[in-house]
C-alpha positions, 0 to 999 in steps of 0.5 A: 900788251905794251909796257908803255910807261917802261918804254917811255921812261927809258927813252925819256932818260936818253932824249930830252923832249922839251927845251933845256930851259924847261926841263927843271934841271939847272944848267941842263946842257943836253940838246932838245931832241924833238925840237931839233928833229922837227926843225930839221925835218921841216927844213929838209921837206921844204928846202930839199924836197920842195914840199909846201910850194904851189906845185908840190906836196902839201906840207904841214910843219912838223911840231915837237909834239908830233915828233914825239908821237912819231917816235912813240909809234916806232917804239910801240910797233910790234911787227915789221909792217907799220901799216898794221898798227892802223889796221883793226883787222890785224888784232895782234898788231893794231894799236888804238893809241897809235891810230888816234895820235897820227894817221898813216899818211902823215907818219909816212911823210915824216918817215920819208923826210927823216930817213933821207935827212942829212942833218 
């Protein structure tokens, strides 16, 4: 079983999920991790890949919340194949939290645009 709180606590120390002005820390100089990544993913998907146009793949703009869910899938995945997280037949790898938060097509779209992103 996952120690979900432990994983999230550690990641939260390293990465800022909200804008620095909303973190509750006076003079927080950290950069917002998820909002920066979601902006970069969207820019890459639209500008470089051409998604979202009339003759291309439909692209729904990625939000910070969605990127946090994406990151959580990467952290919680127990196997080599991410697809098993959504497959109920794979009892040792299936995760209902992952299944409820993001579909595999969206995960793969975001993964492609994140992996190839030069920013």
